[in-house]
C-alpha positions as CSV (number, residue, x, y, z in Angstrom):
1,X,20.8,3.7,-6.5
2,X,22.1,6.0,-3.8
3,X,24.3,4.2,-1.2
4,X,24.3,7.2,1.0
5,X,20.5,7.0,1.3
6,X,20.7,3.2,1.9
7,X,23.1,3.9,4.8
8,X,20.7,6.5,6.2
9,X,17.8,4.0,6.0
10,X,19.8,1.3,7.6
11,X,20.7,3.7,10.5
12,X,17.0,3.9,11.5
13,X,16.3,2.0,14.7
14,X,13.0,0.6,13.4
15,X,11.0,2.4,16.0
16,X,11.4,6.1,16.3
17,X,9.6,8.0,13.6
18,X,11.3,11.3,14.3
19,X,14.5,10.1,12.6
20,X,12.5,9.3,9.5
21,X,10.7,12.7,9.5
22,X,14.1,14.5,9.8
23,X,15.4,12.3,6.9
24,X,12.3,13.2,4.8
25,X,12.6,16.9,5.6
26,X,16.3,17.0,4.7
27,X,16.2,14.8,1.6
28,X,12.7,15.3,0.0
29,X,13.9,18.1,-2.2
30,X,16.6,16.0,-3.8
31,X,15.6,15.3,-7.4
32,X,16.3,11.6,-7.2
33,X,15.1,11.0,-3.6
34,X,11.9,9.2,-4.6
35,X,13.4,7.4,-7.6
36,X,16.0,6.0,-5.1
37,X,13.3,5.1,-2.5
38,X,11.4,3.2,-5.1
39,X,14.5,1.5,-6.3
40,X,15.5,0.6,-2.7
41,X,12.0,-0.7,-2.1
42,X,12.2,-2.9,-5.1
43,X,15.7,-4.3,-4.5
44,X,16.4,-4.2,-0.7
45,X,13.9,-6.4,1.1
46,X,15.3,-5.4,4.5
47,X,14.5,-1.7,3.7
48,X,11.0,-2.1,2.4
49,X,9.4,-1.1,5.6
50,X,11.3,2.1,5.9
51,X,11.2,3.0,2.2
52,X,7.4,2.5,2.0
53,X,6.9,4.5,5.2
54,X,8.8,7.4,3.6
55,X,6.7,7.2,0.4
56,X,3.5,7.0,2.4
57,X,4.6,10.0,4.5
58,X,5.2,11.8,1.2
59,X,1.6,11.1,0.2
60,X,0.3,11.9,3.7
61,X,1.9,15.4,3.2
62,X,-0.2,16.0,0.1
63,X,2.4,15.0,-2.5
64,X,2.6,12.3,-5.1
65,X,5.0,10.3,-7.1
66,X,5.2,10.2,-10.9
67,X,3.2,7.6,-12.7
68,X,6.3,5.8,-13.7
69,X,7.5,5.6,-10.1
70,X,4.2,4.4,-8.8
71,X,4.2,1.8,-11.6
72,X,7.6,0.6,-10.6
73,X,6.6,0.5,-6.9
74,X,3.5,-1.5,-7.7
75,X,5.4,-4.0,-9.8
76,X,7.5,-4.8,-6.7
77,X,4.6,-5.1,-4.3
78,X,4.4,-8.9,-4.5
79,X,7.9,-9.2,-3.3
80,X,7.1,-7.3,0.0
81,X,7.6,-9.6,2.9
82,X,7.4,-7.2,5.9
83,X,3.8,-6.8,7.1
84,X,4.3,-3.1,7.6
85,X,5.6,-2.6,4.0
86,X,2.5,-4.5,2.8
87,X,0.3,-2.3,4.9
88,X,1.9,0.9,3.6
89,X,1.5,-0.3,0.0
90,X,-2.2,-1.2,0.6
91,X,-2.7,2.2,2.2
92,X,-1.2,3.9,-0.8
93,X,-3.3,2.1,-3.3
94,X,-6.2,4.6,-3.2
95,X,-3.7,7.4,-4.2
96,X,-2.3,5.6,-7.2
97,X,-3.5,5.9,-10.8
98,X,-3.5,2.3,-12.0
99,X,-2.7,1.1,-15.5
100,X,-3.7,-2.1,-17.2
101,X,-0.5,-3.7,-16.1
102,X,-0.6,-2.4,-12.5
103,X,-4.2,-3.4,-12.1
104,X,-3.3,-7.0,-12.6
105,X,-0.3,-6.8,-10.3
106,X,-2.4,-4.9,-7.6
107,X,-5.2,-7.5,-7.9
108,X,-2.7,-10.3,-7.2
109,X,-1.1,-8.5,-4.4
110,X,-4.4,-7.6,-2.7
111,X,-5.7,-11.1,-3.0
112,X,-2.5,-12.5,-1.4
113,X,-2.9,-10.0,1.4
114,X,-6.4,-11.2,2.2
115,X,-4.8,-14.3,3.7
116,X,-2.0,-12.6,5.5
117,X,-1.4,-13.5,9.1
118,X,-1.5,-9.9,10.1
119,X,-5.0,-8.5,10.7
120,X,-4.1,-4.9,9.7
121,X,-2.9,-6.2,6.3
122,X,-6.0,-8.2,5.9
123,X,-8.3,-5.3,6.8
124,X,-6.5,-3.0,4.3
125,X,-6.6,-5.8,1.7
126,X,-10.4,-5.7,1.7
127,X,-10.1,-2.0,1.1
128,X,-7.7,-2.7,-1.7
129,X,-10.2,-4.9,-3.4
130,X,-12.7,-2.1,-3.0
131,X,-10.3,0.3,-4.7
132,X,-9.9,-2.1,-7.6
133,X,-13.6,-2.0,-8.2
134,X,-13.1,1.5,-9.5
135,X,-11.1,-0.1,-12.4
136,X,-12.8,-3.5,-12.6
137,X,-16.6,-2.8,-11.9
138,X,-17.3,-6.5,-12.4
139,X,-15.4,-7.2,-9.2
140,X,-18.1,-5.6,-7.1
141,X,-20.2,-8.8,-6.9
142,X,-17.2,-10.9,-5.9
143,X,-16.2,-8.2,-3.3
144,X,-19.6,-8.2,-1.8
145,X,-19.4,-12.0,-1.4
146,X,-15.9,-11.8,0.0
147,X,-17.0,-9.1,2.5
148,X,-20.1,-11.1,3.6
149,X,-17.8,-14.1,4.3
150,X,-15.4,-11.8,6.2
151,X,-18.3,-10.7,8.4
152,X,-18.6,-14.4,9.5
153,X,-14.9,-15.3,10.0
154,X,-12.8,-12.1,10.7
155,X,-12.0,-10.3,13.9
156,X,-13.9,-7.3,15.1
157,X,-11.2,-4.9,13.9
158,X,-11.5,-6.3,10.3
159,X,-15.3,-6.4,10.4
160,X,-15.3,-2.7,11.1
161,X,-13.4,-2.0,7.9
162,X,-15.5,-4.5,6.0
163,X,-18.7,-2.8,7.2
164,X,-17.5,0.5,5.7
165,X,-16.8,-1.2,2.4
166,X,-20.2,-2.9,2.3
167,X,-21.8,0.5,3.1
168,X,-19.9,2.2,0.3
169,X,-20.8,-0.6,-2.1
170,X,-24.4,-0.3,-1.1
171,X,-24.3,3.5,-1.8
172,X,-22.8,2.9,-5.2
173,X,-25.6,0.5,-6.1
174,X,-28.2,3.1,-5.2
175,X,-26.6,5.8,-7.3
């Protein structure tokens, strides 16, 4: 693991994204940058928020990680404690190609996030379950039930996300 990168990540003030964008632009061509970010995310709990942000930024810019790096990242998702790190991982889920092993891990992670205290994490957890239906079609019926329940108990912000999921599920039924 790169201690220089760890020092750079620790130098971030936790607020201003410009610092992270500059770091990304200066380091993203380094061959081991993403391998180090994934390692940091899996071993340095206090740096999960910043490392997952950089990985998400990478995807937002139209790039990907190797399958082995995404597998390593997913195997660490259940250790994420920071709500923003969880959110980033949930937002990345649609971009990942899951394997048999990572499907199980992602399913556990997503289900844990459904009860998170943060409403953004919960909203994206519903979306995460929807993403998992692409790999586990039998999950659709359960997801519909979970979403119907969410429409009764969740906040308006979460209901908005859940409505979109229910609409997508309905479209798939009619195909």
